[in-house]
N, C-alpha and C positions, 0 to 999 in steps of 0.2 A: 471247131471249138472257138468260142469267143471269150475275150477277157475285158472286163470293165472295172473301173475304179469306183469304189463305193465307200460310204462312211456310215458309221453307226455309233451309238452312245454306249459307253461303259462307265457306269457310276458317275455320270456327269462329264466324262472326258470323251471328246470325239476321236474315234479311231479311224484310220485310213486302211483300206484293204483292197486287194485285187480279187475279184470274183471271176472264176473260170467256169464256163458252162459247156457241156458237151454239145455235139451237133445233132444228136438224136432227140426224139421227142421226150419231154418230161411228163410228170414230175419225177425227179431223180433222187437217189440217195445223195447225201452230202457229207463233206468232210471239212472240219475246221483245221487249218494247218498253222502251227505256231513256229516261230523262228528261234534260233539259238540266242543265248545271251550276247548282247552287243550287235546282233544281226538285224536285218531288215527283210521285208517281204520280197524284195527283188533278188535275194540271194538263194540259199538252198531251199528255204520254204517255198519260194516261187517255183523252183525246179520241180519239187515233189507235187505241188499243187497242179502244175500244168500236166505233168505225166499222169497223174491220177484222173484228171478231167478227161484226158484222151481215152481213158478206160471206162468212162460212163458215170463219173461222179461230178456233182457240183462241188467245187472246192473254193474255200475262202482263206486266203493267206493274208494275215493282218500284221500291221506294225503295233507292237505293244504300246500302251500308254506311256507318255514321257519320252518316246523314242521314235525314230524314223519320221514319217509324215503325220503321225498321230499327235494329238494335243497333250497337254499336261506339263506342269512346271513343278520342280525344276527339271530341266532337260537332263537326260541320262540317268534318271532315277530307276533303280531296280527294286520295285516294291512287290514282294511276293503275293500279298493279298490282292493287290490290283491286277497282277498278272493272271491270277486264278479267275478273278472277276472278268477279265478280258475274254477268256475262253467262254464263260457262261453267257456273256453279252453277245458273242459271235453266234452261239447256238440260238439265242433269242432272235437275232437278226435273220438267220437262215429259216427259222420256224415260221416267219411271217411271209416268206416268198412263195408265190403260187407254183413256181417251177421246182420247189423242193418238197419232198415228202417228209414232213416234220417228225414222223415216227421212224425215220431211217437216217439219223445223224450220228456221225462218229467223230472222234478227235484223233489227230495225228500231231504229235509233238516231237520236235527235233532238238537234241541237246537239252538246254535248260527248259525249253518248252515241253520236253518229255516229262520232267518232274511236275511242271505246272498242270499239264493235261491230266496226269493221274489224280492230282488233288481236286481238279475241277470235276472229273468224271465221278469220283467217289461221292461228291456231294450233289450231283445233278443227274437224276434218273432219266432225264430226257436223252442223255447220251447212251446210244445202243452198244457202242464198242469203242475201244481205245487202243491205239498203237503208238509206239515210240521208236525213233531211230537215234542211236547213240544217246539215249535218254540219260539224264543226270538230274540230281537235285543240286541246283547251283549253291544252295545254302551249305550242303555237305561239302561241296567242292571248295568253298571259301574256308570252311572250318578245318577240313582235313586234307585238302589238296586233291588234285585230279586223281592221283593214285592211292589216296587214303593214308599216306605216310607222313604228311606235313607235321612239323613241330608245332604243338599248340601255341607256342609263343608268337608264331607268325600272325595268327588271327587275333591274338590279344593285342599285338602291336597295331593292327588295323583298327580295332575297336578304339584304341587310344587316340589314333589320328581322327577317326570319325567324331569322337567326343570333342576334340579340340575344334574341329570344323563347326560343330553345332554352337559352341561357345563364341567362335569368331562371328558367325552369322548373327547371333543374338546381339553382338556389339556393333553390328552394322558393317563388319569387315567381310570382304569377299572371301569365302572359305576355300575357294579353288575346287578342284575335282580330283578324283582318283584316276590316274592314267592307267589304261589297261594293257597297252602294248609298248615295249621299248622301241628304240630307234632302228635296231638291226635284228636279223634272224639269229645272229650269234648271241646277242644279249638275251633274246627270248629263250634260247637253248640253255644258257647259264641259269636262267630263272626257273624254267619249266621243263627242261629236257627236250626230248623229241616231240612231246605233246605241245610244248610251248613253241617250238619251231614250226610245227604244222599249223598251229593257230595263226602265227604271224604270217606264214605264207598264204593262207587263205584270206585273211582280213586286211592285210597290209601290202599286197602285191596285186598286179593285174589278174592273178588267178581268180580272186573272188571279191576284191575290195569294192565298196560302193560308197559314194560320197556321204550318204546318210547313215551308214553303219557306224555305231558309236565307238570311239576310241577312248572313251572315258566313262566313269560312273559318278554320279553325284554321291558325296560322302555319306549322306543318310542311308544309302543303300546298304552299307555294311552292317549297321546295327539292326536294320529291318530284317536282314538275313540271319542274324545271330540266333533267333529263336524259332525260325521257320522250319517245318519238317514237311517236305513235299510228299513223303511216303506214308504219312499218318493215316490217310484215308484209303489207302490201297485195298484193305480188306472189304471196304464198302462197295468196291466195283462189282464184286460178285452179286448175282450170277452172270453178269455180262462178261464177254470175253476180253482178254488182254493179250496183246502181242508185243514183244520187245525184240527189236532187231539190233544186233550188236556186232561190231567188228571183232574178230578173234585177236587182233593186236591192240585193241582199245584199252588204254590204261584206266579208263573210267568204268570198265565193265563190272567192277565189284559192286557198283550201285545197282545195276540191272539185276545182278544175282540176288541182292538183298530184296528188291521188289518182287522177284519171282518167288522167293520164300514167303513173303508176306501175303501174296495174292491168294484169295480163298476160292476163286471160281475158275472157269476155263482159262488156261494160261499157256503161253509158249514163249520160251527164250530161244530165239533163232540166231545162230551165229553165222556170220559171213566170213569165210576163211580168207585170211590175208589182209583184211581191211583194218585200218586204224579208226579211231574216233572221227577224225576229220575227213578221211577218205570217203566216208559215206555222205559227205556234203555234196560232192561234185564229180568224183571220178566215175566215169561212165560205167565201167564194168561192175562196180560195186553198187552204184545207184540203180542200175538196171536190175540187179539181183534183188535189191531191197524192194523196188517197186513191184516186181513179179510176186514177191511174198505178200506185200500189202494188198495187191489186187485180189489175190485169192482169199485173204483174210476178210477184208471189208466186203468183197463180193458176196461171201457167204453170210457174214454177220449182219449185213444191211440188206440182204435179200435183193441184190441187184438183179433186175429182170434181164 
């Protein structure tokens, strides 16, 4: 298997990506692999991209616009419309490659990219199949919390701060950024329970941290997320197949259940027993189980030879 760094355009913004190609002869089926919110291609997206390439797929793990090694200002912006466009631009890039069969391209979204991949697939019939791992709609997570029980006042408060930041910027004052992680795991637990602790342990310790992984979001991200619905286009995915892989202990799993109910075509909600949301990022026993399921799903859906 070979890995090369490539760049392609997404609505005028240059994106950086790692392209993994199998050792066997092509043209191959291909997968676009999206990273979690605040993540980069070198973390869990890169892990899944490498493992799926070993199974006979070209895989493209990219940094979202405004994040990682990709272009776009302001840095740290979470723009849902742009994130969906990034997936479609990645499909376009793969479609031009002679080592890729343009009629056999799928999407794999992890965490926040799970939601974005659903929205992209719903509006792009070039996508033959879509799968998610610990998939969420990050807009829902901001509005309702990871477990869906957040007090609505929390998001209203964030909207107020985002509005103040826009006013500050208009006056020529640095609006600052929205810090995503506290200083300690204990503080993360106080804010987000066990899910918060696990996120901190992955992104802020040697377990999974990366120098380009965002520890903040630009304030305009908040109001851009306010009216976004990653699941609106889910019924449009049919008749193409949809697979969602979810940990049985994931507090975010209510979102995957909602997607499953909305999906109108072939669909499967696959539970991995004992795994939390973040366990599926890097814990070998859970990642191996997820990849085994993804291999069978995409192997069939994309007619891997």
